[in-house]
N, CA, C and O of each residue as an XYZ file, in Angstrom:
340
protein
N      -6.352    -30.385    -24.313
C      -7.512    -31.130    -23.200
C      -7.772    -30.197    -22.591
O      -8.732    -29.443    -22.748
N      -6.376    -30.117    -21.312
C      -6.679    -29.731    -19.704
C      -7.681    -27.880    -20.215
O      -8.763    -27.555    -19.725
N      -7.174    -27.339    -20.875
C      -7.716    -25.283    -21.465
C      -9.330    -26.046    -21.443
O      -9.980    -25.651    -20.475
N     -10.054    -27.024    -22.301
C     -11.062    -27.355    -22.401
C     -11.911    -27.683    -21.664
O     -13.127    -27.511    -21.741
N     -10.970    -28.445    -20.497
C     -11.863    -29.028    -18.336
C     -11.369    -27.295    -17.699
O     -11.494    -27.097    -16.491
N     -11.023    -26.560    -18.280
C     -10.655    -25.294    -17.462
C     -11.938    -24.418    -17.884
O     -12.959    -24.176    -17.239
N     -11.454    -23.919    -19.506
C     -13.288    -23.798    -19.506
C     -14.477    -24.364    -19.753
O     -15.250    -23.819    -20.541
N     -14.754    -25.370    -19.211
C     -15.772    -25.970    -18.633
C     -16.137    -25.939    -17.750
O     -17.336    -26.080    -17.508
N     -15.094    -25.708    -16.754
C     -15.247    -25.227    -15.332
C     -15.940    -23.658    -15.234
O     -16.957    -23.449    -14.572
N     -15.428    -22.901    -15.780
C     -15.352    -21.827    -15.665
C     -17.459    -21.749    -15.988
O     -18.357    -21.169    -15.378
N     -17.447    -22.833    -17.469
C     -18.929    -22.683    -17.393
C     -19.962    -22.978    -17.023
O     -21.059    -22.421    -17.075
N     -19.356    -24.604    -16.319
C     -21.032    -24.247    -14.870
C     -20.501    -23.238    -13.612
O     -21.368    -22.440    -13.255
N     -19.331    -23.158    -12.954
C     -19.511    -21.601    -12.321
C     -20.265    -20.161    -12.757
O     -20.894    -19.252    -12.214
N     -19.830    -20.517    -13.986
C     -21.121    -18.961    -14.810
C     -22.737    -19.504    -14.218
O     -23.737    -18.838    -13.951
N     -22.579    -20.441    -14.177
C     -24.046    -20.947    -14.549
C     -24.738    -21.340    -13.945
O     -25.885    -21.576    -14.324
N     -23.980    -21.731    -11.878
C     -24.766    -21.668    -10.494
C     -25.102    -20.562    -10.716
O     -26.265    -20.243    -10.467
N     -23.856    -19.279    -11.454
C     -24.188    -18.451    -10.295
C     -25.062    -17.378    -11.966
O     -24.481    -16.811    -12.892
N     -25.527    -17.421    -11.879
C     -26.487    -16.810    -13.136
C     -27.832    -16.140    -12.894
O     -28.354    -15.127    -13.359
N     -28.271    -17.198    -11.869
C     -29.690    -16.807    -11.273
C     -29.454    -16.203     -9.582
O     -30.318    -16.236     -8.707
N     -28.008    -15.651     -9.430
C     -28.347    -15.332     -8.434
C     -27.850    -13.989     -8.154
O     -26.867    -13.704     -8.839
N     -28.410    -12.689     -7.001
C     -28.281    -11.976     -6.846
C     -26.425    -11.196     -6.992
O     -25.468    -11.899     -6.667
N     -26.247     -9.988     -7.417
C     -25.164     -9.538     -8.338
C     -24.365     -9.627     -6.876
O     -23.224    -10.085     -6.947
N     -24.822     -9.255     -5.630
C     -24.210     -8.934     -4.331
C     -23.295    -10.264     -3.316
O     -22.498    -10.190     -2.380
N     -23.799    -11.211     -3.947
C     -23.020    -12.519     -3.886
C     -21.813    -12.675     -4.044
O     -20.931    -13.330     -3.487
N     -21.927    -11.526     -5.440
C     -20.391    -11.818     -6.289
C     -19.898    -10.796     -6.456
O     -18.808    -10.675     -7.017
N     -20.410    -10.079     -6.123
C     -19.403     -8.635     -5.862
C     -18.603     -8.219     -5.120
O     -17.930     -7.231     -5.415
N     -18.433     -9.049     -3.635
C     -17.873     -9.149     -2.607
C     -18.465     -7.129     -1.351
O     -19.372     -6.407     -1.764
N     -18.008     -6.936     -0.596
C     -18.683     -6.473      0.391
C     -17.300     -5.381      0.931
O     -16.162     -5.597      1.347
N     -18.288     -3.887      0.602
C     -17.181     -2.024      0.374
C     -16.842     -2.124      2.148
O     -17.575     -2.069      3.135
N     -16.378     -2.178      2.089
C     -16.136     -1.441      3.652
C     -16.583      0.118      4.080
O     -15.861      1.020      3.655
N     -17.537      0.411      4.757
C     -17.798      1.884      5.425
C     -16.898      2.681      6.028
O     -16.898      3.912      6.018
N     -16.262      2.083      6.464
C     -15.245      3.908      7.238
C     -14.173      3.947      5.903
O     -13.658      3.267      5.015
N     -14.290      5.595      6.631
C     -13.743      6.581      5.375
C     -11.704      6.045      4.803
O     -10.848      6.261      3.946
N     -12.021      5.151      6.258
C      -9.942      4.729      6.317
C      -9.656      3.895      5.221
O      -9.021      4.068      4.180
N     -10.663      2.364      6.003
C     -10.396      1.643      4.382
C     -11.019      1.667      3.284
O     -10.714      0.717      2.564
N     -12.250      2.805      2.580
C     -11.995      3.456      1.819
C     -11.311      3.912      0.867
O     -11.379      3.333     -0.217
N     -10.508      5.022      1.015
C      -9.233      5.944      1.201
C      -8.391      4.662      0.661
O      -8.338      4.209     -0.483
N      -7.886      4.317      1.599
C      -7.135      2.936      1.700
C      -7.171      2.334      0.373
O      -6.343      2.642     -0.485
N      -8.206      1.392      0.153
C      -8.824      0.864     -1.528
C      -8.740      1.456     -2.436
O      -8.164      0.948     -3.398
N      -9.395      3.084     -2.553
C      -9.309      4.340     -2.951
C      -7.200      3.899     -4.307
O      -6.719      3.466     -5.354
N      -7.014      4.389     -3.247
C      -5.782      5.276     -3.115
C      -4.519      4.186     -3.712
O      -3.841      4.271     -4.737
N      -4.523      3.190     -2.659
C      -3.158      2.024     -3.146
C      -4.206      1.174     -4.729
O      -4.517     -0.014     -4.645
N      -4.445      1.693     -5.514
C      -4.739      1.012     -6.880
C      -3.929      1.632     -7.376
O      -3.606      1.354     -8.532
N      -3.312      2.684     -6.692
C      -2.458      3.941     -7.858
C      -1.171      2.867     -7.443
O      -1.376      2.293     -6.373
N       0.148      2.503     -8.141
C       1.143      1.843     -8.105
C       2.130      2.491     -6.715
O       2.594      2.030     -5.672
N       2.119      3.289     -7.139
C       3.478      3.990     -6.005
C       2.869      4.125     -4.500
O       3.559      4.427     -3.526
N       1.335      3.830     -4.454
C       1.153      4.480     -3.092
C       0.490      2.743     -2.293
O      -0.378      1.930     -2.611
N       1.634      2.884     -1.008
C       1.443      2.274      0.004
C       0.318      2.492      0.763
O      -0.141      3.632      0.824
N      -0.380      1.266      1.556
C      -1.299      1.661      3.239
C      -0.756      2.655      4.125
O      -1.199      3.564      4.828
N       0.491      2.099      3.804
C       1.060      3.697      4.748
C       1.041      5.273      4.874
O       0.660      6.112      5.690
N       1.660      5.230      3.627
C       1.716      6.450      2.375
C      -0.268      6.970      2.120
O      -0.671      7.913      1.439
N      -0.946      6.180      2.762
C      -1.942      6.620      2.691
C      -2.818      7.198      4.275
O      -3.724      8.026      4.365
N      -2.208      6.483      5.260
C      -2.289      6.523      6.831
C      -1.314      8.413      6.707
O      -1.741      9.435      7.244
N      -0.090      8.317      5.907
C       0.112      9.666      6.740
C      -0.045     10.573      5.453
O       0.893     11.330      5.206
N      -1.313     10.569      4.479
C      -2.034     11.199      3.908
C      -2.711     10.907      4.344
O      -2.785      9.910      3.626
N      -3.949     10.695      5.395
C      -5.304     10.839      5.482
C      -4.666     11.906      6.661
O      -4.947     13.102      6.575
N      -3.708     11.357      7.871
C      -3.776     12.347      8.669
C      -3.440     14.186      8.290
O      -4.089     15.193      8.572
N      -2.255     14.011      7.611
C      -1.479     14.926      7.004
C      -2.855     16.341      6.087
O      -2.916     17.565      6.205
N      -3.365     15.749      5.594
C      -4.786     17.057      4.852
C      -6.100     16.340      5.167
O      -6.999     17.165      5.329
N      -6.507     15.074      5.306
C      -7.561     15.382      6.432
C      -8.967     14.393      5.356
O      -9.823     13.802      6.014
N      -9.040     14.328      3.917
C      -9.873     14.358      3.180
C      -9.280     14.461      1.655
O      -8.635     15.315      1.047
N      -9.910     12.941      1.282
C      -9.500     13.256     -0.700
C      -9.386     14.271     -1.153
O      -8.722     14.586     -2.140
N     -10.177     15.067     -0.320
C     -10.638     16.480     -1.145
C      -9.424     17.548     -1.749
O      -9.117     18.244     -2.718
N      -8.778     16.886      0.293
C      -8.339     18.002      0.609
C      -6.671     17.378      0.051
O      -5.746     18.176      0.202
N      -6.385     16.202     -0.476
C      -5.024     15.888     -0.700
C      -5.001     15.593     -2.640
O      -4.080     15.142     -3.320
N      -6.147     15.975     -2.998
C      -6.218     16.196     -4.030
C      -5.786     17.448     -5.016
O      -5.196     17.533     -6.093
N      -6.687     18.845     -3.619
C      -5.716     19.782     -3.766
C      -4.241     20.127     -3.442
O      -3.865     21.295     -3.543
N      -3.799     19.613     -3.239
C      -2.001     19.625     -2.317
C      -1.289     19.470     -4.113
O      -1.186     18.615     -4.992
N      -0.942     20.893     -3.871
C       0.318     21.731     -4.933
C       1.520     20.653     -4.356
O       1.333     19.975     -3.346
N       2.788     20.603     -5.159
C       3.421     20.246     -5.563
C       4.911     21.619     -4.264
O       5.630     21.297     -3.318
N       4.675     23.196     -5.053
C       4.924     23.928     -4.112
C       4.492     24.370     -3.292
O       5.033     25.341     -2.762
N       3.029     23.714     -2.713
C       2.576     24.641     -1.125
C       4.294     23.221     -0.076
O       5.396     23.553      0.360
N       3.488     21.563     -0.129
C       4.150     21.269      0.358
C       5.115     20.017     -0.602
O       4.741     18.986     -1.160
N       6.070     20.465     -0.517
C       6.968     19.775     -1.689
C       7.394     18.492     -1.141
O       8.298     18.686     -0.329
N       7.082     17.181     -1.272
C       7.233     15.667     -0.885
C       6.871     15.687     -0.071
O       7.676     15.483      0.838
N       5.141     15.983      0.411
C       4.420     15.343      0.735
C       3.433     15.079      0.232
O       2.441     15.436      0.867
N       3.312     14.733     -0.406
C       2.716     13.128     -1.521
C       3.249     11.951     -1.831
O       4.204     12.170     -2.577
N       3.153     11.123     -1.691
C       4.303      9.869     -2.507
C       4.778     10.228     -3.742
O       5.922     10.597     -4.004
N       3.834     10.102     -4.503
C       4.509      9.954     -5.841
C       5.605     11.595     -5.990
O       6.536     11.484     -6.787
N       5.484     12.848     -5.333
C       5.528     13.828     -5.669
C       7.574     13.293     -4.634
O       8.621     13.444     -5.264
N       7.573     13.012     -3.868
C       8.819     12.491     -3.421
C      10.037     11.538     -4.117
O      11.263     11.643     -4.165
N       8.858     10.355     -4.737
C       9.618      9.848     -5.611
C      10.296     10.356     -6.365
O      11.469     10.257     -6.723
N       8.977     11.269     -6.735
C       9.496     11.817     -8.839
C      10.416     13.058     -7.879
O      10.083     14.165     -8.303
N      11.041     13.134     -7.188
C      11.911     14.417     -7.087
C      14.048     13.133     -6.492
O      15.248     13.380     -6.373
N      13.063     11.881     -6.356
C      14.207     11.197     -5.469
C      14.903     10.290     -6.418
O      15.852      9.606     -6.035
């Protein structure tokens, strides 16, 4: 019985938003670089917001972070430190 009621509520909600613009349900994306970088990198389970701030100040951009090698800067990336220790 409860499952049917819950399904009914979901269907009602879907019907309400059926003809609404997509931006009502999608949420707003931050426009500043650090917020977008934080959102992208913290989707990796082992990376937290402090790691993102440190990475941003060390490397300057996502491109430079991606280009960093373990040999060039051992321990500078959070997943490198966790893999080593």
